[in-house]
N, C-alpha and C positions, 0 to 999 in steps of 0.2 A: 330409448328407455327400455330397461330390462323388465320383463314380466315377473310377477310374483312366483309363477310356477318354475321359471328358470332359476330364480334365486333359491327356491326350495331345493331344486335338484342339485344345484351347485353346493349348497350347504350340506345336503345328504352325502354327496360324493366326498366332501372334505372330512365329514365325521367318520365315514367308513375307512378312509385312508388313514386317519388318525388312529382308529382302532387297530388296524393292521400294523402300523408302525409301533404302537404301544406294545402289542403282543410280541412282535419280533424283538423289541428291545428287552423284554422280560423273559425271552426264551432261554432255556439252558442250551449250552453248546451241544450236549448229547442229543437233544431233541432236533436241533438243526441238522446235525451230522447224520442222524438215522434217516431223516426224510430225504436229505441230499443223496445218501447211498441208495435209497429206494427209487429215485428218479430213473425212469427208463432211458431217457435221453437227456444228458446233462448239457446245459447251454454253455457256450463259451462266454466268459465274463471278462471284460477288459477293465483294468483299474482306471478310474477317472481321478479319484483322490484316495490316498491311503491304501490300506488301513493305517491310521495314525492315532497315536495316543497323546492326550493332553489333559489339562485340568479345567474344570468348570466350577465357578463359584455357586454355592448353594445358599439360597436365602431362606430365612425362617421368620416366623411371627410368634410372639409370645401369646399363648392361648389360642393360636389360630387366627386372631383378629387384631393383634396389636401392630405397632409400627414394624415394618420389615427391617431386618438386620442381616449382615453377612455371617452365616453360620460357619462356613469353612469351604474348602475345596475338595472335590472328588475327582478321581481319575475316570476318564471317559475315552473310549476308543470309537472312532467313526470310520466309515468307508463309503465310497460311492463307486458303483460299477455300471458299465454299459454292456448290455447283451448284444449279440450279433443282430438281433431283431430291431435294435435301436432303443429298447426300453432302458431307462436309467433308474437304478435303485439306490436308495440311501439308507443308511443304518447308523445308529448310535447305541452304545451299550456301556453300562458301568463296568469298570475294570480295564484290564489290559489285554484281553483275549482278542487278538487280531483276526484269527480264523473265524471266531464267532461273529464279529462285525462284518467280515466279508461275506459269510454265508447268509447272514440276515439281509444284507444289501442285495444279494442275488435273489432271495425269496421275495423281497420287496419289488424288484423288477418283474419277477414272474407273476406276482399278484396283480400287477397292473395290466397284464396281458389277458385278454378274454379266454384264450385257449387253455391257460394254465391256472387261472384264478380259482376255479373250483377245487383243483388238486391241492393248492396251497391252503385254501380254507379248510378242507376236510382233513388233510393229512397232517397239517402243522398248526394252524391258528386255532381250530376248535379244541384240540387236545391241550394246547397251552392255556386257553381260556378256562377249560374245565379244571386244570391243575391249580390255577390261580384262585378260582372260585372255591375249590375244596380247601385250600390253605386258608383263605379268608374265613370260611365257615368254621374250620377247626380253631382258628384264633379267637373267633367270636364265642365259640362254645367254652373255650378255656377261660376267657375273660368273664363270661356269665357265671361260671362256677365260683368265682371269687367275689361276686357281687354281694354287698352288704346293704340291707334296707334299714335305714334309721327311722325312728319315730319318736315322738315326744309324748310322754304321759303327763297328765295334769294331776297334781297331788293336792287335795284339799283346797283351802282358801288362802294359801300363802300369797 
C-alpha cells in the first residue's frame, strides 16, 4: 500500500513536470534559441521521434460547459530526444516549427536532470512564465477598460 506522503510527492512531481512542459510548449523559438546559444556545454541530443508535424483535433464546449463538439484541427509539431546522459525529453508545440520542437524537447530533458534543472528554470522557464503573465494582465486590463455596468432604475408605480 502506498502512503499518503508518497502519493502527494508523486502528485507534486507530476504537476511541476506539467508546468515545465506547458511553458516549453508556449515558448517562442527566439527564447529557446537564445538560451541554447548561452549554454556553456551543449549536450548531444539524439532523435528518438521526429520532429514531425501532424494534425490534432481540438474540442470545444459552448459556453465552456455545454456538450463537447469537434471544433477543428490544428497543426502540431512534436519531438522526442535522448541525451547522452540517458534523459529523454518530449515536446509538442502548435505550428510547424521543427527546430522549436527539437529545442523544447532538449530543454525538457535538461530540466529532468538535477545538474541542469536550475539553469533551465532560471534562464528559460521563469522568463517565459513572466512573459505569459504580463500578456494575460495586459489582456485583462484591456478587457476591463471596455466593461459596462448595467443597472435598473425603478420609475414610479408602473
